[in-house]
ChimeraX commands (.cxc) that place a marker at each C-alpha (Angstrom):
marker #1 position -52.38,-42.44,63.84 radius 0.5
marker #1 position -54.04,-44.44,60.69 radius 0.5
marker #1 position -51.90,-46.71,58.42 radius 0.5
marker #1 position -53.17,-44.50,54.93 radius 0.5
marker #1 position -51.89,-41.52,56.81 radius 0.5
marker #1 position -48.39,-42.89,57.22 radius 0.5
marker #1 position -48.47,-44.98,54.18 radius 0.5
marker #1 position -49.12,-40.86,52.47 radius 0.5
marker #1 position -46.59,-39.61,55.18 radius 0.5
marker #1 position -44.05,-42.34,53.85 radius 0.5
marker #1 position -44.76,-41.77,50.49 radius 0.5
marker #1 position -44.63,-38.00,50.03 radius 0.5
marker #1 position -40.69,-38.75,52.00 radius 0.5
marker #1 position -39.22,-41.16,49.28 radius 0.5
marker #1 position -40.73,-39.17,46.49 radius 0.5
marker #1 position -39.77,-35.86,47.98 radius 0.5
marker #1 position -35.96,-37.28,48.81 radius 0.5
marker #1 position -35.59,-39.70,45.30 radius 0.5
marker #1 position -36.54,-36.09,43.08 radius 0.5
marker #1 position -33.71,-34.70,45.14 radius 0.5
marker #1 position -31.11,-37.17,44.92 radius 0.5
marker #1 position -32.06,-37.49,40.26 radius 0.5
marker #1 position -31.19,-33.82,41.18 radius 0.5
marker #1 position -28.78,-33.18,42.84 radius 0.5
marker #1 position -26.58,-36.06,40.47 radius 0.5
marker #1 position -23.91,-33.82,39.40 radius 0.5
marker #1 position -23.61,-32.62,43.26 radius 0.5
marker #1 position -20.84,-35.57,44.88 radius 0.5
marker #1 position -21.79,-35.29,48.61 radius 0.5
marker #1 position -25.18,-34.17,48.29 radius 0.5
marker #1 position -25.93,-36.14,46.24 radius 0.5
marker #1 position -24.48,-39.40,48.19 radius 0.5
marker #1 position -26.41,-38.22,50.90 radius 0.5
marker #1 position -29.60,-37.98,49.80 radius 0.5
marker #1 position -29.13,-41.66,48.47 radius 0.5
marker #1 position -28.51,-43.06,52.22 radius 0.5
marker #1 position -31.47,-41.35,52.71 radius 0.5
marker #1 position -33.56,-43.11,50.09 radius 0.5
marker #1 position -31.40,-46.63,50.78 radius 0.5
marker #1 position -32.41,-46.00,54.64 radius 0.5
marker #1 position -36.25,-44.99,53.56 radius 0.5
marker #1 position -36.21,-48.88,51.49 radius 0.5
marker #1 position -35.14,-50.66,54.50 radius 0.5
marker #1 position -37.65,-49.42,56.74 radius 0.5
marker #1 position -40.32,-49.86,53.87 radius 0.5
marker #1 position -38.51,-53.65,53.51 radius 0.5
marker #1 position -39.37,-53.84,57.17 radius 0.5
marker #1 position -42.54,-52.50,57.67 radius 0.5
marker #1 position -43.69,-55.11,55.80 radius 0.5
marker #1 position -43.34,-57.51,58.00 radius 0.5
marker #1 position -45.26,-56.19,60.66 radius 0.5
marker #1 position -48.39,-57.79,59.08 radius 0.5
marker #1 position -50.73,-55.19,57.81 radius 0.5
marker #1 position -52.14,-55.73,54.41 radius 0.5
marker #1 position -52.04,-52.12,53.48 radius 0.5
marker #1 position -48.43,-52.30,53.17 radius 0.5
marker #1 position -47.32,-55.87,52.37 radius 0.5
marker #1 position -44.85,-56.21,49.68 radius 0.5
marker #1 position -47.35,-58.35,46.84 radius 0.5
marker #1 position -49.34,-54.68,46.79 radius 0.5
marker #1 position -47.38,-54.46,44.33 radius 0.5
marker #1 position -47.85,-57.62,42.35 radius 0.5
marker #1 position -49.75,-56.89,39.27 radius 0.5
marker #1 position -52.78,-59.19,39.41 radius 0.5
marker #1 position -54.12,-58.99,35.77 radius 0.5
marker #1 position -57.78,-61.15,37.25 radius 0.5
marker #1 position -61.16,-59.59,35.44 radius 0.5
marker #1 position -59.34,-56.91,33.07 radius 0.5
marker #1 position -60.60,-56.89,29.96 radius 0.5
marker #1 position -61.76,-54.13,27.81 radius 0.5
marker #1 position -64.28,-52.14,29.41 radius 0.5
marker #1 position -61.24,-51.63,32.45 radius 0.5
marker #1 position -58.34,-52.15,30.84 radius 0.5
marker #1 position -57.49,-48.10,31.58 radius 0.5
marker #1 position -58.43,-48.44,35.00 radius 0.5
marker #1 position -57.29,-51.26,36.22 radius 0.5
marker #1 position -55.66,-51.96,39.24 radius 0.5
marker #1 position -53.25,-53.76,37.72 radius 0.5
marker #1 position -52.66,-50.75,35.77 radius 0.5
marker #1 position -50.91,-48.87,39.00 radius 0.5
marker #1 position -49.37,-51.85,40.47 radius 0.5
marker #1 position -46.75,-52.18,37.47 radius 0.5
marker #1 position -46.29,-48.81,37.84 radius 0.5
marker #1 position -45.02,-49.11,41.26 radius 0.5
marker #1 position -43.46,-52.27,40.52 radius 0.5
marker #1 position -41.50,-49.91,38.21 radius 0.5
marker #1 position -41.05,-47.60,40.48 radius 0.5
marker #1 position -39.79,-50.08,42.69 radius 0.5
marker #1 position -37.66,-51.91,41.07 radius 0.5
marker #1 position -35.66,-49.16,39.39 radius 0.5
marker #1 position -35.37,-47.18,42.97 radius 0.5
marker #1 position -33.63,-50.40,44.54 radius 0.5
marker #1 position -31.95,-51.14,41.26 radius 0.5
marker #1 position -30.24,-47.42,41.33 radius 0.5
marker #1 position -29.64,-47.56,45.07 radius 0.5
marker #1 position -27.74,-50.57,45.01 radius 0.5
marker #1 position -25.76,-48.84,41.99 radius 0.5
marker #1 position -25.26,-46.19,43.50 radius 0.5
marker #1 position -24.31,-47.37,47.22 radius 0.5
marker #1 position -21.65,-49.58,45.55 radius 0.5
marker #1 position -20.01,-46.67,43.14 radius 0.5
marker #1 position -19.26,-44.76,46.45 radius 0.5
marker #1 position -18.43,-48.11,48.38 radius 0.5
marker #1 position -19.51,-46.29,51.98 radius 0.5
marker #1 position -16.78,-43.27,51.46 radius 0.5
marker #1 position -20.01,-40.35,51.30 radius 0.5
marker #1 position -21.55,-42.19,54.93 radius 0.5
marker #1 position -17.28,-42.61,56.40 radius 0.5
marker #1 position -17.57,-46.26,56.04 radius 0.5
marker #1 position -14.85,-46.45,53.64 radius 0.5
marker #1 position -10.78,-45.32,53.21 radius 0.5
marker #1 position -10.74,-44.47,49.52 radius 0.5
marker #1 position -7.90,-45.73,49.76 radius 0.5
marker #1 position -8.72,-49.08,49.79 radius 0.5
marker #1 position -10.81,-49.25,47.01 radius 0.5
marker #1 position -10.15,-51.63,44.72 radius 0.5
marker #1 position -11.60,-49.43,41.73 radius 0.5
marker #1 position -9.43,-46.67,41.74 radius 0.5
marker #1 position -5.57,-45.59,40.58 radius 0.5
marker #1 position -3.70,-41.98,41.18 radius 0.5
marker #1 position -2.91,-41.51,38.07 radius 0.5
marker #1 position 0.71,-39.96,37.62 radius 0.5
marker #1 position 0.00,-36.04,39.00 radius 0.5
marker #1 position -1.65,-38.13,42.04 radius 0.5
marker #1 position -4.98,-37.68,41.15 radius 0.5
marker #1 position -7.47,-40.85,41.91 radius 0.5
marker #1 position -9.02,-42.10,38.73 radius 0.5
marker #1 position -11.36,-44.37,37.78 radius 0.5
marker #1 position -11.49,-47.95,36.31 radius 0.5
marker #1 position -13.82,-49.03,32.97 radius 0.5
marker #1 position -15.33,-51.20,35.71 radius 0.5
marker #1 position -16.84,-48.35,38.18 radius 0.5
marker #1 position -18.18,-45.53,35.20 radius 0.5
marker #1 position -20.10,-48.41,33.71 radius 0.5
marker #1 position -21.61,-49.04,37.17 radius 0.5
marker #1 position -22.40,-45.94,36.35 radius 0.5
marker #1 position -24.11,-45.96,32.89 radius 0.5
marker #1 position -26.55,-48.21,35.24 radius 0.5
marker #1 position -27.00,-45.68,37.68 radius 0.5
marker #1 position -27.29,-43.28,35.45 radius 0.5
marker #1 position -30.03,-45.22,33.42 radius 0.5
marker #1 position -31.87,-46.87,36.05 radius 0.5
marker #1 position -32.68,-43.32,37.84 radius 0.5
marker #1 position -33.38,-42.54,34.10 radius 0.5
marker #1 position -36.01,-45.30,33.89 radius 0.5
marker #1 position -37.07,-44.25,37.22 radius 0.5
marker #1 position -38.10,-40.74,36.54 radius 0.5
marker #1 position -40.20,-42.26,33.07 radius 0.5
marker #1 position -41.79,-44.68,35.90 radius 0.5
marker #1 position -42.98,-41.61,38.33 radius 0.5
marker #1 position -44.26,-39.38,35.08 radius 0.5
marker #1 position -46.48,-42.59,34.39 radius 0.5
marker #1 position -47.67,-43.73,38.01 radius 0.5
marker #1 position -48.38,-39.38,38.13 radius 0.5
marker #1 position -50.13,-38.49,35.21 radius 0.5
marker #1 position -51.80,-42.29,35.55 radius 0.5
marker #1 position -52.91,-41.14,39.19 radius 0.5
marker #1 position -54.07,-37.86,37.26 radius 0.5
marker #1 position -56.24,-38.18,34.41 radius 0.5
marker #1 position -57.54,-42.02,35.65 radius 0.5
marker #1 position -57.30,-41.82,39.49 radius 0.5
marker #1 position -57.77,-37.86,41.19 radius 0.5
marker #1 position -58.99,-39.25,43.76 radius 0.5
marker #1 position -56.23,-41.07,45.00 radius 0.5
marker #1 position -53.97,-38.92,43.76 radius 0.5
marker #1 position -54.87,-36.12,46.08 radius 0.5
marker #1 position -55.26,-37.96,49.23 radius 0.5
marker #1 position -51.54,-38.59,48.52 radius 0.5
marker #1 position -50.36,-34.89,48.14 radius 0.5
marker #1 position -52.29,-34.05,50.29 radius 0.5
marker #1 position -55.03,-32.21,48.95 radius 0.5
marker #1 position -58.34,-31.72,50.92 radius 0.5
marker #1 position -61.63,-32.93,50.04 radius 0.5
marker #1 position -63.57,-30.57,48.70 radius 0.5
marker #1 position -67.24,-29.99,50.01 radius 0.5
marker #1 position -69.89,-29.62,47.40 radius 0.5
marker #1 position -72.62,-26.43,47.89 radius 0.5
marker #1 position -75.07,-28.48,49.62 radius 0.5
marker #1 position -72.40,-29.34,52.83 radius 0.5
marker #1 position -71.17,-32.55,52.39 radius 0.5
marker link #1:1,2 radius 0.2
marker link #1:2,3 radius 0.2
marker link #1:3,4 radius 0.2
marker link #1:4,5 radius 0.2
marker link #1:5,6 radius 0.2
marker link #1:6,7 radius 0.2
marker link #1:7,8 radius 0.2
marker link #1:8,9 radius 0.2
marker link #1:9,10 radius 0.2
marker link #1:10,11 radius 0.2
marker link #1:11,12 radius 0.2
marker link #1:12,13 radius 0.2
marker link #1:13,14 radius 0.2
marker link #1:14,15 radius 0.2
marker link #1:15,16 radius 0.2
marker link #1:16,17 radius 0.2
marker link #1:17,18 radius 0.2
marker link #1:18,19 radius 0.2
marker link #1:19,20 radius 0.2
marker link #1:20,21 radius 0.2
marker link #1:21,22 radius 0.2
marker link #1:22,23 radius 0.2
marker link #1:23,24 radius 0.2
marker link #1:24,25 radius 0.2
marker link #1:25,26 radius 0.2
marker link #1:26,27 radius 0.2
marker link #1:27,28 radius 0.2
marker link #1:28,29 radius 0.2
marker link #1:29,30 radius 0.2
marker link #1:30,31 radius 0.2
marker link #1:31,32 radius 0.2
marker link #1:32,33 radius 0.2
marker link #1:33,34 radius 0.2
marker link #1:34,35 radius 0.2
marker link #1:35,36 radius 0.2
marker link #1:36,37 radius 0.2
marker link #1:37,38 radius 0.2
marker link #1:38,39 radius 0.2
marker link #1:39,40 radius 0.2
marker link #1:40,41 radius 0.2
marker link #1:41,42 radius 0.2
marker link #1:42,43 radius 0.2
marker link #1:43,44 radius 0.2
marker link #1:44,45 radius 0.2
marker link #1:45,46 radius 0.2
marker link #1:46,47 radius 0.2
marker link #1:47,48 radius 0.2
marker link #1:48,49 radius 0.2
marker link #1:49,50 radius 0.2
marker link #1:50,51 radius 0.2
marker link #1:51,52 radius 0.2
marker link #1:52,53 radius 0.2
marker link #1:53,54 radius 0.2
marker link #1:54,55 radius 0.2
marker link #1:55,56 radius 0.2
marker link #1:56,57 radius 0.2
marker link #1:57,58 radius 0.2
marker link #1:58,59 radius 0.2
marker link #1:59,60 radius 0.2
marker link #1:60,61 radius 0.2
marker link #1:61,62 radius 0.2
marker link #1:62,63 radius 0.2
marker link #1:63,64 radius 0.2
marker link #1:64,65 radius 0.2
marker link #1:65,66 radius 0.2
marker link #1:66,67 radius 0.2
marker link #1:67,68 radius 0.2
marker link #1:68,69 radius 0.2
marker link #1:69,70 radius 0.2
marker link #1:70,71 radius 0.2
marker link #1:71,72 radius 0.2
marker link #1:72,73 radius 0.2
marker link #1:73,74 radius 0.2
marker link #1:74,75 radius 0.2
marker link #1:75,76 radius 0.2
marker link #1:76,77 radius 0.2
marker link #1:77,78 radius 0.2
marker link #1:78,79 radius 0.2
marker link #1:79,80 radius 0.2
marker link #1:80,81 radius 0.2
marker link #1:81,82 radius 0.2
marker link #1:82,83 radius 0.2
marker link #1:83,84 radius 0.2
marker link #1:84,85 radius 0.2
marker link #1:85,86 radius 0.2
marker link #1:86,87 radius 0.2
marker link #1:87,88 radius 0.2
marker link #1:88,89 radius 0.2
marker link #1:89,90 radius 0.2
marker link #1:90,91 radius 0.2
marker link #1:91,92 radius 0.2
marker link #1:92,93 radius 0.2
marker link #1:93,94 radius 0.2
marker link #1:94,95 radius 0.2
marker link #1:95,96 radius 0.2
marker link #1:96,97 radius 0.2
marker link #1:97,98 radius 0.2
marker link #1:98,99 radius 0.2
marker link #1:99,100 radius 0.2
marker link #1:100,101 radius 0.2
marker link #1:101,102 radius 0.2
marker link #1:102,103 radius 0.2
marker link #1:103,104 radius 0.2
marker link #1:104,105 radius 0.2
marker link #1:105,106 radius 0.2
marker link #1:106,107 radius 0.2
marker link #1:107,108 radius 0.2
marker link #1:108,109 radius 0.2
marker link #1:109,110 radius 0.2
marker link #1:110,111 radius 0.2
marker link #1:111,112 radius 0.2
marker link #1:112,113 radius 0.2
marker link #1:113,114 radius 0.2
marker link #1:114,115 radius 0.2
marker link #1:115,116 radius 0.2
marker link #1:116,117 radius 0.2
marker link #1:117,118 radius 0.2
marker link #1:118,119 radius 0.2
marker link #1:119,120 radius 0.2
marker link #1:120,121 radius 0.2
marker link #1:121,122 radius 0.2
marker link #1:122,123 radius 0.2
marker link #1:123,124 radius 0.2
marker link #1:124,125 radius 0.2
marker link #1:125,126 radius 0.2
marker link #1:126,127 radius 0.2
marker link #1:127,128 radius 0.2
marker link #1:128,129 radius 0.2
marker link #1:129,130 radius 0.2
marker link #1:130,131 radius 0.2
marker link #1:131,132 radius 0.2
marker link #1:132,133 radius 0.2
marker link #1:133,134 radius 0.2
marker link #1:134,135 radius 0.2
marker link #1:135,136 radius 0.2
marker link #1:136,137 radius 0.2
marker link #1:137,138 radius 0.2
marker link #1:138,139 radius 0.2
marker link #1:139,140 radius 0.2
marker link #1:140,141 radius 0.2
marker link #1:141,142 radius 0.2
marker link #1:142,143 radius 0.2
marker link #1:143,144 radius 0.2
marker link #1:144,145 radius 0.2
marker link #1:145,146 radius 0.2
marker link #1:146,147 radius 0.2
marker link #1:147,148 radius 0.2
marker link #1:148,149 radius 0.2
marker link #1:149,150 radius 0.2
marker link #1:150,151 radius 0.2
marker link #1:151,152 radius 0.2
marker link #1:152,153 radius 0.2
marker link #1:153,154 radius 0.2
marker link #1:154,155 radius 0.2
marker link #1:155,156 radius 0.2
marker link #1:156,157 radius 0.2
marker link #1:157,158 radius 0.2
marker link #1:158,159 radius 0.2
marker link #1:159,160 radius 0.2
marker link #1:160,161 radius 0.2
marker link #1:161,162 radius 0.2
marker link #1:162,163 radius 0.2
marker link #1:163,164 radius 0.2
marker link #1:164,165 radius 0.2
marker link #1:165,166 radius 0.2
marker link #1:166,167 radius 0.2
marker link #1:167,168 radius 0.2
marker link #1:168,169 radius 0.2
marker link #1:169,170 radius 0.2
marker link #1:170,171 radius 0.2
marker link #1:171,172 radius 0.2
marker link #1:172,173 radius 0.2
marker link #1:173,174 radius 0.2
marker link #1:174,175 radius 0.2
marker link #1:175,176 radius 0.2
marker link #1:176,177 radius 0.2
marker link #1:177,178 radius 0.2
marker link #1:178,179 radius 0.2
marker link #1:179,180 radius 0.2
view
């Protein structure tokens, strides 16, 4: 399978998992499992970057402003890379804060009684201390920031890089009337 086809499959898998995780933010264990799925895909991607294939190297996220001028400001590759970098950093932040809040409970790696951030109230119900609610706010902030970057990324590609957008969305190329 060609490298671009593998990248496209990886991209679709990560996008679907991330959007589902965002949409299930209030569904507890479902949200947590989807978050761990995102973390697994990120770990896979980082290992894949070590393969040496140029198309999957981490430098693809680093914007270079060489050659940027007023005439090509809208279509310069740095624009796409800025959106990709914003998505990557936001995704890392939201995934890291999510795992820190869960502490492995969703996947059975931690016992809730071992939690240092939780305590029981007089009725025996577990309550969270301020540290966890602050972490929850950071988690939610980066989730919303991620969706902002995703929206900008998708909009930019549809407006200025439609061929690439169609390819990444598995839309077949249209053949013109002369059969070319």
